[in-house]
DRENVOKE-949673 format. One record per atom (N, C-alpha, C): residue number from 1; atom name; x, y, z negated. Coordinates in Angstrom, 1 decimal. Example, Ala and Ser with C-alpha at 12.3 -4.5 7.8 and 13.67 -1.06 7.14 Angstrom:
% residues 2
1:N:13.2:-5.7:-7.8
1:CA:12.3:-4.5:-7.8
1:C:13.2:-3.3:-7.8
2:N:12.8:-2.2:-7.1
2:CA:13.7:-1.1:-7.1
2:C:12.9:0.0:-7.9
***
This chain:
% residues 194
1:N:0.8:-1.2:0.0
1:CA:0.0:0.0:0.0
1:C:0.9:1.2:0.0
2:N:0.4:2.3:0.7
2:CA:1.1:3.5:0.8
2:C:0.8:4.4:-0.4
3:N:1.5:5.5:-0.6
3:CA:1.3:6.4:-1.7
3:C:-0.2:6.9:-1.7
4:N:-0.7:7.3:-0.6
4:CA:-2.1:7.8:-0.5
4:C:-3.1:6.8:-0.9
5:N:-2.9:5.5:-0.5
5:CA:-3.9:4.5:-0.9
5:C:-3.7:4.1:-2.3
6:N:-2.5:4.3:-2.9
6:CA:-2.4:4.1:-4.4
6:C:-3.2:5.1:-5.2
7:N:-3.2:6.3:-4.8
7:CA:-3.9:7.4:-5.5
7:C:-5.4:7.1:-5.3
8:N:-5.9:6.7:-4.1
8:CA:-7.3:6.4:-3.9
8:C:-7.7:5.2:-4.8
9:N:-6.8:4.2:-4.9
9:CA:-7.1:3.0:-5.7
9:C:-7.3:3.4:-7.2
10:N:-6.4:4.2:-7.7
10:CA:-6.5:4.6:-9.1
10:C:-7.7:5.5:-9.3
11:N:-8.1:6.3:-8.4
11:CA:-9.3:7.2:-8.6
11:C:-10.5:6.3:-8.6
12:N:-10.6:5.3:-7.7
12:CA:-11.8:4.4:-7.7
12:C:-11.8:3.6:-9.0
13:N:-10.7:3.1:-9.4
13:CA:-10.6:2.3:-10.7
13:C:-11.1:3.2:-11.9
14:N:-10.7:4.4:-11.9
14:CA:-11.0:5.3:-13.0
14:C:-12.6:5.6:-13.0
15:N:-13.1:5.8:-11.8
15:CA:-14.6:6.0:-11.7
15:C:-15.4:4.8:-12.1
16:N:-14.9:3.6:-11.7
16:CA:-15.5:2.3:-12.1
16:C:-15.5:2.1:-13.6
17:N:-14.3:2.4:-14.2
17:CA:-14.2:2.3:-15.7
17:C:-15.1:3.3:-16.4
18:N:-15.2:4.5:-15.8
18:CA:-16.2:5.5:-16.4
18:C:-17.6:5.0:-16.3
19:N:-18.0:4.4:-15.2
19:CA:-19.3:3.9:-15.0
19:C:-19.6:2.8:-16.0
20:N:-18.7:1.8:-16.2
20:CA:-18.9:0.7:-17.1
20:C:-18.9:1.3:-18.6
21:N:-18.1:2.2:-18.9
21:CA:-18.1:2.8:-20.2
21:C:-19.4:3.5:-20.5
22:N:-19.9:4.3:-19.5
22:CA:-21.2:5.0:-19.7
22:C:-22.3:4.0:-19.9
23:N:-22.3:2.9:-19.1
23:CA:-23.4:1.9:-19.2
23:C:-23.4:1.2:-20.6
24:N:-22.2:0.9:-21.0
24:CA:-22.0:0.2:-22.3
24:C:-22.4:1.1:-23.5
25:N:-22.0:2.4:-23.4
25:CA:-22.3:3.4:-24.4
25:C:-23.8:3.6:-24.4
26:N:-24.5:3.6:-23.3
26:CA:-25.9:3.7:-23.2
26:C:-26.6:2.5:-23.8
27:N:-26.0:1.4:-23.6
27:CA:-26.6:0.1:-24.2
27:C:-26.5:0.1:-25.7
28:N:-25.4:0.6:-26.2
28:CA:-25.2:0.5:-27.6
28:C:-25.6:1.7:-28.4
29:N:-25.4:2.9:-27.9
29:CA:-25.7:4.1:-28.7
29:C:-26.8:5.0:-28.1
30:N:-26.7:5.5:-26.9
30:CA:-27.6:6.5:-26.4
30:C:-29.0:6.1:-26.2
31:N:-29.2:5.0:-25.6
31:CA:-30.5:4.5:-25.2
31:C:-31.3:5.5:-24.4
32:N:-30.7:6.0:-23.3
32:CA:-31.4:6.9:-22.4
32:C:-32.5:6.1:-21.7
33:N:-33.7:6.6:-21.7
33:CA:-34.8:5.9:-21.1
33:C:-34.6:5.8:-19.6
34:N:-35.0:4.7:-19.0
34:CA:-34.9:4.5:-17.6
34:C:-33.6:3.8:-17.1
35:N:-32.6:3.8:-18.0
35:CA:-31.3:3.1:-17.7
35:C:-31.2:1.9:-18.6
36:N:-31.6:0.8:-18.0
36:CA:-31.5:-0.5:-18.8
36:C:-30.4:-1.4:-18.2
37:N:-29.9:-2.3:-19.0
37:CA:-28.9:-3.1:-18.5
37:C:-29.3:-4.6:-18.7
38:N:-30.0:-5.1:-17.8
38:CA:-30.3:-6.6:-17.8
38:C:-29.3:-7.3:-17.0
39:N:-29.5:-8.6:-16.8
39:CA:-28.5:-9.4:-16.1
39:C:-28.4:-9.1:-14.6
40:N:-29.5:-8.7:-14.0
40:CA:-29.5:-8.3:-12.6
40:C:-28.8:-7.0:-12.4
41:N:-29.0:-6.1:-13.3
41:CA:-28.3:-4.8:-13.2
41:C:-26.8:-5.0:-13.4
42:N:-26.4:-5.8:-14.3
42:CA:-24.9:-6.1:-14.5
42:C:-24.3:-6.7:-13.2
43:N:-25.1:-7.7:-12.6
43:CA:-24.6:-8.2:-11.4
43:C:-24.5:-7.2:-10.3
44:N:-25.4:-6.3:-10.2
44:CA:-25.4:-5.2:-9.2
44:C:-24.2:-4.3:-9.4
45:N:-24.0:-3.9:-10.7
45:CA:-22.9:-3.0:-11.0
45:C:-21.5:-3.6:-10.6
46:N:-21.3:-4.9:-11.0
46:CA:-20.1:-5.6:-10.7
46:C:-19.9:-5.8:-9.2
47:N:-21.0:-6.1:-8.5
47:CA:-21.0:-6.2:-7.0
47:C:-20.6:-4.9:-6.4
48:N:-21.1:-3.8:-6.9
48:CA:-20.7:-2.5:-6.3
48:C:-19.3:-2.1:-6.6
49:N:-18.8:-2.5:-7.8
49:CA:-17.4:-2.2:-8.1
49:C:-16.5:-3.1:-7.2
50:N:-16.9:-4.3:-7.0
50:CA:-16.1:-5.2:-6.1
50:C:-16.1:-4.6:-4.7
51:N:-17.2:-4.1:-4.2
51:CA:-17.2:-3.5:-2.8
51:C:-16.4:-2.3:-2.8
52:N:-16.3:-1.5:-3.8
52:CA:-15.5:-0.3:-3.9
52:C:-14.0:-0.6:-3.8
53:N:-13.6:-1.7:-4.4
53:CA:-12.2:-2.1:-4.5
53:C:-11.8:-3.0:-3.3
54:N:-12.8:-3.5:-2.5
54:CA:-12.5:-4.4:-1.4
54:C:-11.5:-3.9:-0.4
55:N:-11.5:-2.6:0.0
55:CA:-10.5:-2.1:1.0
55:C:-9.0:-2.2:0.5
56:N:-8.8:-2.3:-0.9
56:CA:-7.5:-2.3:-1.4
56:C:-7.0:-3.8:-1.6
57:N:-7.8:-4.8:-1.3
57:CA:-7.4:-6.2:-1.6
57:C:-6.9:-6.8:-0.3
58:N:-5.8:-7.6:-0.5
58:CA:-5.3:-8.3:0.6
58:C:-5.7:-9.8:0.6
59:N:-6.0:-10.3:-0.5
59:CA:-6.4:-11.7:-0.6
59:C:-7.5:-11.9:-1.7
60:N:-8.6:-12.6:-1.3
60:CA:-9.7:-12.8:-2.3
60:C:-9.8:-14.3:-2.4
61:N:-9.9:-14.9:-3.6
61:CA:-10.0:-16.3:-3.8
61:C:-11.0:-16.5:-4.9
62:N:-12.1:-17.3:-4.5
62:CA:-13.1:-17.6:-5.5
62:C:-13.1:-19.1:-5.7
63:N:-12.3:-19.6:-6.7
63:CA:-12.2:-21.0:-6.9
63:C:-11.7:-21.7:-5.7
64:N:-12.3:-22.9:-5.4
64:CA:-12.0:-23.6:-4.2
64:C:-13.1:-23.4:-3.2
65:N:-14.0:-22.5:-3.5
65:CA:-15.2:-22.3:-2.6
65:C:-14.8:-21.3:-1.4
66:N:-14.1:-20.2:-1.7
66:CA:-13.9:-19.2:-0.7
66:C:-12.5:-18.6:-0.9
67:N:-11.8:-18.4:0.3
67:CA:-10.5:-17.8:0.3
67:C:-10.4:-16.9:1.5
68:N:-10.3:-15.6:1.3
68:CA:-10.1:-14.7:2.4
68:C:-8.8:-13.9:2.3
69:N:-8.1:-13.7:3.4
69:CA:-6.9:-13.0:3.4
69:C:-6.8:-12.0:4.5
70:N:-6.3:-10.8:4.3
70:CA:-6.2:-9.8:5.3
70:C:-4.9:-10.1:6.1
71:N:-5.1:-10.2:7.4
71:CA:-4.0:-10.6:8.3
71:C:-3.6:-9.6:9.3
72:N:-3.7:-8.3:9.0
72:CA:-3.4:-7.3:10.0
72:C:-2.0:-7.4:10.6
73:N:-1.0:-7.6:9.8
73:CA:0.4:-7.6:10.3
73:C:0.6:-8.9:11.2
74:N:0.1:-10.0:10.7
74:CA:0.3:-11.2:11.5
74:C:-0.5:-11.2:12.8
75:N:-1.6:-10.6:12.9
75:CA:-2.4:-10.4:14.1
75:C:-1.6:-9.5:15.1
76:N:-1.0:-8.5:14.6
76:CA:-0.2:-7.6:15.4
76:C:1.0:-8.3:16.0
77:N:1.6:-9.1:15.2
77:CA:2.8:-9.9:15.7
77:C:2.4:-10.9:16.7
78:N:1.2:-11.5:16.5
78:CA:0.8:-12.5:17.6
78:C:0.4:-11.7:18.8
79:N:-0.2:-10.6:18.7
79:CA:-0.6:-9.8:19.9
79:C:0.7:-9.4:20.7
80:N:1.8:-9.0:20.0
80:CA:3.0:-8.6:20.8
80:C:3.7:-9.8:21.3
81:N:3.6:-11.0:20.7
81:CA:4.3:-12.2:21.2
81:C:3.7:-12.7:22.5
82:N:2.5:-12.3:22.8
82:CA:1.9:-12.7:24.1
82:C:2.6:-12.1:25.3
83:N:3.3:-11.0:25.0
83:CA:4.0:-10.3:26.1
83:C:5.4:-10.7:26.3
84:N:5.9:-11.8:25.5
84:CA:7.3:-12.2:25.7
84:C:7.6:-12.7:27.1
85:N:8.7:-12.2:27.7
85:CA:9.1:-12.6:29.0
85:C:8.2:-12.0:30.1
86:N:7.5:-10.9:29.8
86:CA:6.7:-10.2:30.7
86:C:7.1:-8.8:31.0
87:N:6.8:-8.3:32.1
87:CA:6.9:-6.8:32.4
87:C:5.7:-6.1:31.9
88:N:5.8:-5.1:31.0
88:CA:4.7:-4.4:30.5
88:C:4.7:-3.0:31.0
89:N:3.5:-2.4:31.1
89:CA:3.4:-1.1:31.6
89:C:2.6:-0.2:30.6
90:N:3.2:0.9:30.3
90:CA:2.6:1.8:29.3
90:C:1.6:2.7:30.0
91:N:0.8:3.5:29.3
91:CA:-0.2:4.4:29.8
91:C:0.4:5.4:30.8
92:N:1.7:5.8:30.6
92:CA:2.3:6.8:31.5
92:C:3.0:6.1:32.7
93:N:2.7:4.8:33.0
93:CA:3.3:4.0:34.0
93:C:4.8:3.8:33.9
94:N:5.2:3.8:32.6
94:CA:6.6:3.5:32.4
94:C:6.7:1.9:32.2
95:N:7.7:1.3:32.8
95:CA:7.8:-0.1:32.8
95:C:8.9:-0.6:31.9
96:N:8.6:-1.7:31.1
96:CA:9.6:-2.3:30.2
96:C:9.5:-3.8:30.4
97:N:10.6:-4.5:30.1
97:CA:10.7:-6.0:30.1
97:C:10.8:-6.3:28.6
98:N:9.8:-7.1:28.1
98:CA:9.8:-7.5:26.7
98:C:10.2:-8.9:26.5
99:N:11.2:-9.1:25.6
99:CA:11.7:-10.4:25.2
99:C:12.0:-10.5:23.7
100:N:12.6:-11.5:23.3
100:CA:12.9:-11.7:21.8
100:C:13.8:-10.6:21.3
101:N:14.5:-9.9:22.1
101:CA:15.4:-8.8:21.7
101:C:14.6:-7.5:21.5
102:N:13.5:-7.4:22.2
102:CA:12.7:-6.2:22.1
102:C:12.3:-5.7:23.5
103:N:11.9:-4.4:23.6
103:CA:11.5:-3.9:25.0
103:C:12.8:-3.3:25.6
104:N:12.9:-3.6:26.9
104:CA:14.1:-3.1:27.7
104:C:13.5:-2.2:28.7
105:N:14.2:-1.0:28.9
105:CA:13.8:-0.1:30.0
105:C:14.2:-0.7:31.3
106:N:13.3:-0.7:32.3
106:CA:13.6:-1.3:33.6
106:C:14.1:-0.1:34.5
107:N:15.3:-0.3:35.2
107:CA:15.9:0.8:35.9
107:C:15.2:1.1:37.2
108:N:14.6:0.1:37.9
108:CA:14.0:0.4:39.2
108:C:12.9:-0.6:39.5
109:N:12.2:-0.3:40.6
109:CA:11.0:-1.1:41.0
109:C:11.4:-2.5:41.4
110:N:12.5:-2.7:42.1
110:CA:13.0:-4.0:42.5
110:C:13.2:-4.9:41.3
111:N:13.8:-4.4:40.2
111:CA:14.0:-5.2:39.0
111:C:12.7:-5.5:38.4
112:N:11.8:-4.6:38.3
112:CA:10.4:-4.9:37.8
112:C:9.7:-6.0:38.6
113:N:9.8:-5.9:39.9
113:CA:9.2:-6.9:40.8
113:C:9.8:-8.3:40.5
114:N:11.2:-8.3:40.4
114:CA:11.9:-9.6:40.2
114:C:11.5:-10.2:38.8
115:N:11.4:-9.4:37.8
115:CA:11.2:-9.9:36.4
115:C:9.7:-10.2:36.1
116:N:8.8:-9.7:36.8
116:CA:7.4:-9.9:36.4
116:C:7.0:-11.3:36.8
117:N:6.0:-11.8:36.0
117:CA:5.5:-13.1:36.3
117:C:4.3:-13.0:37.3
118:N:3.6:-14.0:37.4
118:CA:2.4:-14.0:38.3
118:C:1.3:-13.1:37.8
119:N:1.4:-12.7:36.5
119:CA:0.4:-11.8:35.9
119:C:0.7:-10.3:36.3
120:N:1.8:-10.1:36.9
120:CA:2.1:-8.7:37.3
120:C:2.6:-7.9:36.1
121:N:2.5:-6.6:36.2
121:CA:2.9:-5.7:35.1
121:C:1.6:-5.6:34.2
122:N:1.8:-6.0:33.0
122:CA:0.6:-6.0:32.1
122:C:0.5:-4.7:31.4
123:N:-0.7:-4.1:31.5
123:CA:-0.9:-2.8:30.8
123:C:-1.0:-3.0:29.3
124:N:-0.3:-2.2:28.6
124:CA:-0.3:-2.3:27.1
124:C:-0.5:-0.9:26.5
125:N:-1.2:-0.8:25.4
125:CA:-1.5:0.4:24.7
125:C:-0.2:1.0:24.2
126:N:-0.2:2.3:24.1
126:CA:1.0:3.1:23.7
126:C:1.4:2.7:22.2
127:N:0.4:2.5:21.4
127:CA:0.7:2.1:20.0
127:C:1.4:0.7:19.9
128:N:1.0:-0.2:20.8
128:CA:1.7:-1.5:20.8
128:C:3.1:-1.4:21.3
129:N:3.3:-0.5:22.3
129:CA:4.6:-0.3:22.8
129:C:5.5:0.4:21.8
130:N:4.9:1.3:21.0
130:CA:5.7:2.0:20.0
130:C:6.1:1.0:18.9
131:N:5.3:0.0:18.6
131:CA:5.6:-1.0:17.5
131:C:6.6:-2.0:17.9
132:N:6.9:-2.1:19.2
132:CA:8.0:-3.0:19.7
132:C:9.3:-2.4:19.5
133:N:10.3:-3.2:19.0
133:CA:11.7:-2.6:18.9
133:C:12.3:-2.3:20.2
134:N:13.0:-1.2:20.3
134:CA:13.7:-0.8:21.6
134:C:15.0:-1.5:21.6
135:N:15.3:-2.1:22.8
135:CA:16.6:-2.8:22.9
135:C:17.4:-2.2:24.1
136:N:18.5:-2.8:24.4
136:CA:19.4:-2.2:25.4
136:C:18.6:-2.2:26.8
137:N:19.0:-1.2:27.7
137:CA:18.4:-1.2:29.0
137:C:18.9:-2.4:29.8
138:N:18.0:-2.9:30.7
138:CA:18.3:-4.1:31.5
138:C:19.1:-3.7:32.7
139:N:20.0:-4.5:33.2
139:CA:20.7:-4.2:34.5
139:C:19.7:-4.2:35.7
140:N:20.2:-3.6:36.7
140:CA:19.4:-3.5:38.0
140:C:19.7:-4.8:38.8
141:N:18.8:-5.3:39.5
141:CA:19.0:-6.4:40.4
141:C:19.8:-6.0:41.6
142:N:19.7:-4.7:41.9
142:CA:20.4:-4.2:43.1
142:C:21.9:-4.3:43.0
143:N:22.5:-4.2:41.8
143:CA:23.9:-4.4:41.7
143:C:24.3:-5.5:40.7
144:N:23.4:-6.5:40.6
144:CA:23.6:-7.6:39.7
144:C:24.5:-8.7:40.4
145:N:24.9:-9.6:39.6
145:CA:25.7:-10.8:40.2
145:C:24.7:-11.9:40.5
146:N:24.8:-12.4:41.7
146:CA:24.0:-13.5:42.2
146:C:24.8:-14.7:42.4
147:N:24.5:-15.8:41.7
147:CA:25.3:-17.0:41.8
147:C:24.4:-18.2:42.3
148:N:25.1:-19.2:42.9
148:CA:24.4:-20.4:43.3
148:C:25.1:-21.6:42.6
149:N:24.2:-22.5:42.2
149:CA:24.7:-23.7:41.5
149:C:23.9:-24.9:42.0
150:N:24.5:-25.8:42.7
150:CA:23.8:-27.0:43.3
150:C:22.6:-26.6:44.1
151:N:22.7:-25.6:45.0
151:CA:21.6:-25.1:45.8
151:C:20.5:-24.3:45.1
152:N:20.7:-24.0:43.8
152:CA:19.8:-23.2:43.1
152:C:20.5:-21.8:42.9
153:N:19.6:-20.8:43.0
153:CA:20.1:-19.4:42.9
153:C:19.7:-18.8:41.6
154:N:20.6:-18.1:40.9
154:CA:20.4:-17.4:39.7
154:C:20.8:-15.9:39.8
155:N:20.1:-15.0:39.2
155:CA:20.5:-13.6:39.1
155:C:21.0:-13.4:37.7
156:N:22.2:-12.8:37.5
156:CA:22.7:-12.6:36.2
156:C:22.4:-11.1:35.8
157:N:21.6:-10.9:34.8
157:CA:21.3:-9.6:34.2
157:C:21.7:-9.6:32.8
158:N:22.5:-8.7:32.4
158:CA:22.9:-8.5:31.0
158:C:23.5:-9.8:30.4
159:N:24.2:-10.6:31.2
159:CA:24.9:-11.8:30.8
159:C:23.9:-13.0:30.7
160:N:22.7:-12.8:31.1
160:CA:21.7:-13.9:31.1
160:C:21.3:-14.3:32.5
161:N:21.1:-15.6:32.7
161:CA:20.8:-16.1:34.0
161:C:19.2:-16.2:34.2
162:N:18.8:-15.6:35.3
162:CA:17.4:-15.6:35.6
162:C:17.2:-16.5:36.9
163:N:16.4:-17.5:36.8
163:CA:16.3:-18.5:37.9
163:C:15.5:-17.9:39.0
164:N:16.0:-18.0:40.2
164:CA:15.3:-17.7:41.4
164:C:14.8:-18.9:42.1
165:N:15.5:-20.0:42.1
165:CA:15.1:-21.2:42.7
165:C:15.9:-21.5:43.9
166:N:15.4:-22.4:44.8
166:CA:16.2:-22.7:46.0
166:C:15.9:-21.7:47.1
167:N:14.8:-20.9:46.9
167:CA:14.5:-19.9:47.9
167:C:15.3:-18.6:47.6
168:N:16.6:-18.7:48.1
168:CA:17.5:-17.6:47.9
168:C:17.2:-16.3:48.5
169:N:16.2:-16.3:49.5
169:CA:15.8:-15.1:50.2
169:C:15.1:-14.1:49.2
170:N:14.6:-14.7:48.0
170:CA:14.0:-13.8:47.0
170:C:15.0:-12.9:46.3
171:N:16.3:-13.3:46.4
171:CA:17.3:-12.5:45.7
171:C:18.3:-11.9:46.7
172:N:17.8:-11.5:47.9
172:CA:18.7:-10.9:48.9
172:C:19.0:-9.4:48.6
173:N:18.0:-8.6:48.5
173:CA:18.1:-7.2:48.3
173:C:19.1:-6.6:49.3
174:N:19.1:-7.0:50.6
174:CA:19.9:-6.6:51.6
174:C:21.4:-6.8:51.3
175:N:21.7:-7.9:50.7
175:CA:23.1:-8.2:50.4
175:C:23.5:-9.5:51.2
176:N:24.7:-9.5:51.6
176:CA:25.1:-10.7:52.4
176:C:25.2:-12.0:51.7
177:N:24.8:-13.1:52.3
177:CA:24.9:-14.4:51.8
177:C:26.3:-15.0:52.3
178:N:26.9:-16.0:51.8
178:CA:26.4:-16.8:50.7
178:C:26.7:-16.2:49.3
179:N:25.9:-16.7:48.3
179:CA:26.1:-16.2:47.0
179:C:27.3:-16.8:46.3
180:N:27.7:-16.2:45.2
180:CA:28.9:-16.7:44.5
180:C:28.7:-18.1:43.9
181:N:29.5:-19.1:44.3
181:CA:29.3:-20.4:43.8
181:C:29.8:-20.5:42.3
182:N:29.1:-21.3:41.5
182:CA:29.4:-21.4:40.1
182:C:29.4:-22.9:39.7
183:N:30.3:-23.4:38.8
183:CA:30.3:-24.8:38.5
183:C:29.5:-25.1:37.2
184:N:29.4:-26.4:36.9
184:CA:28.5:-26.8:35.8
184:C:28.9:-26.2:34.4
185:N:30.2:-26.1:34.1
185:CA:30.6:-25.5:32.8
185:C:30.2:-24.0:32.7
186:N:30.4:-23.3:33.8
186:CA:30.1:-21.9:33.8
186:C:28.6:-21.6:33.7
187:N:27.8:-22.4:34.3
187:CA:26.3:-22.2:34.3
187:C:25.8:-22.5:32.9
188:N:26.4:-23.5:32.2
188:CA:26.0:-23.8:30.9
188:C:26.3:-22.7:29.9
189:N:27.3:-22.0:30.1
189:CA:27.7:-20.9:29.2
189:C:26.8:-19.7:29.2
190:N:26.0:-19.6:30.3
190:CA:25.1:-18.4:30.5
190:C:23.8:-18.8:29.9
191:N:23.3:-18.0:28.9
191:CA:22.0:-18.2:28.3
191:C:20.9:-17.9:29.3
192:N:19.8:-18.6:29.2
192:CA:18.6:-18.3:30.2
192:C:17.9:-17.1:29.8
193:N:17.5:-16.3:30.8
193:CA:16.7:-15.1:30.5
193:C:15.2:-15.4:30.6
194:N:14.8:-16.3:31.5
194:CA:13.4:-16.7:31.5
194:C:13.2:-17.9:32.4
***
């Protein structure tokens, strides 16, 4: 809880304590007519107090009957994990590649086209983009290293291999073939990008 919500919590607790104190004093001393405290009134008072305190609770457990837990943070994490390995687009048409390191600024359209999946560039709300950690900018495919290993083509971006497949024409970008050959040991040393 933040500082503002702590103050709100204490104010509500103080008001609830005053209400209970007033009701008990009325029951024992004042006897104001029209204010009675039977079992239904007590249930109503405690239900209202519970409802007032509900926004400040993260977990509610009633024996083995009911257990509720507030999962705002976990839901947000799951929401951002769905974008792993995808090109995401902000409301201002800025493009990022999101992976386990965070969001990477994409330098050009060709790199965005190469990195995107069949989903295309996924539109994402600005608040979700702001919640993602910013990572290093990703290399451009236009000046990247293109390697071939056993008739498979990989593009090397930021020291990671991105698989193109046997269709090497997808990684031409007006560059002459053949691509740089690489052996088994060298290809194993490069971590996979996607």
